[in-house]
C-alpha positions, 0 to 999 in steps of 0.5 A: 500500500505504501509503495503504491502511494509512493508510485502515485506521488512520483507519477504526479510529480513527473506529470506536473513537470512535464506540463510545465517544462516540456514543449508543446508538440506541433507549435513553432516559434515565429521570430517574424510574424508574416500573417494577416492580423485579421485572421490571428489574434495576438495574446500577450501572456507576459506579466503586466509589469513587463508588458507595459514597458514593451507594449505590443499593438493590437494584442490582448494582454492576459497574464498566464496566471489569469488566462483560465479566468479571462479566456472569454475575452479572446475572440474566436480566432487562431491565436499567437502567444507572446511570452517572456519565458518558455515556462509561460509559453508552455503553460499558456499554450496548454491552457488555450488548447484546453479551452478550444483555441487553435494556437498557430505559433509563439514568440518568446520575449527575447525574440526581438525581431517580432516585438520591434515590429509590433511595438508601439512607437 
């Protein structure tokens, strides 16, 4: 009985680590966004204290911690995720997919090519 509980605990820990740290299969990184913004919505999942310094025009800013609660604010379109870390990106993509959104790609904050194109001057 004790061994079974231990194995379940190990399985739970491995599952939680997988959800956070392993990349989502089939979603690619876009350093340059060559898309029609009428068809795709940009979702900025960076924290407010980071995103207000580097505003992305025509994006919806919902930090990853609030994504489950406020995903109804996202229009029914394909989405592109902008995150500040790979951890945020993985969690946000999994949440959006679970809510039924089609994620077309992502950009990590360090990909400056996209952010410079979309930044408000």
